[in-house]
Structures are given as C-alpha cells and as structure tokens.
N, C-alpha and C positions, 0 to 999 in steps of 0.2 A: 662378527667381524672377525677378519682374517689375521693372520700373524703380523702380517706387514702393519696394519691400522694400529693394532695393540702397542706397537714400538713408537708410534708418533706422539709427540708431545701435544698436551691439550691446545696450545696455542696454534698449531697447524690445522687440528681437527675443528676448533672452534672457529677459525677463520675460513673455513672450506665451505663451499656450496656442496649438497648431495644431489646425486643423480642416481637414483633407486639406491642400491647398496653402495654405490662408489663415491669417493670424494672427489671433488673438482678443485684442484690447488692453484694458487697463483704460481707464476713462474719462480719467484724466489723460494717458495714453500716447496715446490717440486724438486728443486736442486737440493735443497737441504733434506728432503724425504729420500732422494736418492743416496745422498750420503750416509743417512742413518740405515737404509736397506744394505747398502755395501758393508758397513760396520758389523751388522747382525746376521750377514750372509743370506740376505733375501735377494732373489733376483728379480730384476724389472723386464718382464717380458715384452713390454710394449708401452708406448706412450701415444696418447691421443691428445690434439689440440683442439679446443672448442672455443667458438665465440658464444658468450653467455648472453641469452636473447630472454626477453620478458616471458617467452612462453616455453623455455626450455635450453637446449643447447643446440648450436650448428656446427656441425663438424668442418674443420678447416683443413687438418692434416693429421696423418698419424704414421707412426713408425713403420718400418718394414725390414727389421733385421731379425735374425735368429741364429743361434748356435746350438751345436751338439758337443756334449762332453761327457765323460765318465767322472771327471773330477769337479765335484761342485764348487769349490772355490774359484776355479778356474771359469766355470760356467757364469757365476755370479759377476766376476770382474769383467768378463766381455760383454755381457748384457748391460751391465750397468755404465760402462764407459759409453756404450751406444746410445744409452737413454740420455747421458748428458750432453753427447754431441747433437743428439737430435733436439735437445731443449735449447741448446746454444744455438743451433741453425734456424729454429723457428720460434725465437724468443717474441712475443707479442706484448702489448701494453695493457692498459686497464680494459676490462671487458672480455677478457680471455681467460680461459683455465685449462688445466691440464689433468688427465686422469692416467694413473700409473697402474698398469696391469702387473701384479707381482705375484711371486710365489716362493714360499720358504721351501725347502728341501724337502721337508715331510709333505707340503701340500703338492709339490710338484710330483713327486713319487706316487701320491694317491691319485692324482690327475691322469698321470701316464698309465696307471693300472685299470683306470676307469673308462678310457677311450680306447679306439681301435688302432691308434698310432703309436 
C-alpha cells in the first residue's frame, strides 16, 4: 500500500473496486481523495477513467498533464488542480470508475532515482 492509500478513510477504500494493486474510485470518492491528497501534499500524477465491465475494466479516457518544478508544494497544487479539472470534464455516471496515480514527495524522489529520466 502506498502513502496515498494509507491516508484514505475506510469508507473510500471499502467502496472501491480493486484492479490489481490500484483502487478504482467513484467520481465522488475520487474528488474527495484528491482533496485529501492535496491536504497531505501527495501529487496526483494522472487520472484514468474506466467503464467497469463484468470481466474487468474498459479504458474510456486518461489525463495527459505533467509539470516540473523544484518546489514540491507547487508541484502538488498544479497536478492536483489538473486532476480535479480532468474529473470535472470527464464525469461519468454509474458503472464508471477512476484510478488516481499518486506519489508522495518521498515516493516521487525514489521513482526519479530508479528511472533514467
């Protein structure tokens, strides 16, 4: 479980569908989760919207934003604003879910060190 999932209240985790290690959240829970992420300085690096199917998930649309900055707070604010904007522009009804790709500052630093970018 990553830093972000540990911050989420049980009501969000319990109401979510799992896809491997990731939580598939309802629109309302995704919005609330982004607010929680922002409060605790966790960046939402991307959002994916899925149709929940009987045999898995069908990709509908995914975000395509990305920012660079040396100031973590600014990085979080920019990414998380875009995540909310993406959700608002791609709101779906029942039968849809969202996966938030997130990173705390510690996780992001570790990720950058372990990749070639």
